[in-house]
Each structure stands twice: as structure tokens, then as C-alpha cells.
N, C-alpha and C positions, 0 to 999 in steps of 0.2 A: 829803600831796600826792595827786595823782591816782592814782598806783600803789597807795598804801595805801587810798585810798577806794573804788576800783572794780576796778581791774585785778587786784590780788592776790586779793581774795575770789572773783572770777569764775574766775581761774586755778585756785584751790584746788577750786572746785566741778567744773571741767572735769577736772582731773587725778584726782579721786576718782570720776569718771564719775557724778556726781550731776546734771549737766546735759550734754546732748549737745554735743560740740565743734563739730559741724556746724550747730547751731541758731543761726546768726548773723543779725542782731545778738542778743546774749545777753539783752537786757532782758526779753523775753517768757519765756525759759527760767528766768531768775532769779526773775521774778515768780511763775511756776508753782511753783518750788521753795519759796519762802517763802509761798505760797498766798494772798497778799493783793495781788499785783500790785506793780509797781515803777514809781515815778514818777521821771523824770529831772528832778531838782531842783537848783537852785543852792544850796538851803538844806535839805539832808537832815535836819538835826537839828530844824529847825522843823517839818517834816512829822512826825517821830517824836514830838516833845514835844506837838504839838497833838492827837495821837491818830489822825491820818490814816494813819500808817504804823506798822509793827511793827519795822522794821529800818532803820537809817541807815548808809550807807556813808561813812565819813569817817576821817581819820587821828586818832590819839590826841590830839595837841596841840589840834586843832580841837574834838574832843569835850570835853576838859577845859575849854577856854575857853568853849564854848557852854553847858555845864552850869553853869558858875559856879565851877569848881574841884573838885578831888577830894573835898573835904569835903562837897560838895553833890550828889554823884553817886549817892546811894543808890537813886534811882528807876530807874536804868539799869544794865545789865550788859554786859560784853564777851562777844562770841561767840568761843569758842576754836576753833582749827583742828581740834581733836579732836572737836568737836561739843558740848563742854560750855560752861558759862557761868561767869564769875567777876566779882567786884567790880572796879571801876576800879583799885584799888590793886594788883591782881594782874596788871597788864598784862605784866610780864616773863615770866610763865608762861602767859599767855593772850593770844595775838595771832595774826594771820593770817600774818605774816612779819616779819622784821627788815629794814627798809629803810634804806639808808645815808642819813645826814643830808645836807642841802644844803651845798655847800662853795663857797668863793670861791677862784678860781685866778688867778694872775698869771704874767707872763713871768718866767723865771729871770733875765733880764737887767735887771730893774728894781732900782734902788738901794733900800736899806732906808728905810722911812718913819720920820722922827724925831718 
């Protein structure tokens, strides 16, 4: 989702003082950090895979889907919170944060569905 794709990586850069928290909006600061500029794109993976960008901000499930599955992910690496990089299969130890999954809620007064 949006938190995993943009908010969390920017938060991590701010909390590590890698970008100035007062440099809002953060697009320019993030672009300077990654030295290639940042495009606000609805299709960040397309920008990365076409060679127009070096980094794509998106959640893991979207990345796997757009790459074509974990078995086809060899051309790309995850950027770890500690500054390292790892293969897709190592997402449990290389991620920007753990984000709760989306959930469905209902009223406690509803009867069970049969």
C-alpha cells in the first residue's frame, strides 16, 4: 500500500537524518538522496524496469506481481533498512518496515454467515 511504497521509506530517511525533516515536500530531498531525481509515478516499477529510474517505491506484493514472480526477480534487489541490499527471497530480513495487512471488520452484532 501507500505506507509501504512511499511513507515508510521517507520516514526511515528522515529518522536517520539522511534527509531534512523540514524539507517538505520530500520529493526533492529523496531525489537528491538517490542522486537521480524522483518521479511521482502511478507506475514506479515501469519507470525502474525501463531504465528511467534506479529505485522504485512500492510494496512487496506489487513488486513480485510486476516482476512476474519471485523466480523472475533476479534483475532486482530489495533495499534494506540497514543500507544493504538482498534478493527478493530475503524479504523477511530485508525490508523497510513490517506493515499490518489489510483487514475486514464487521459489527459484532452480525449473525454468522453460513
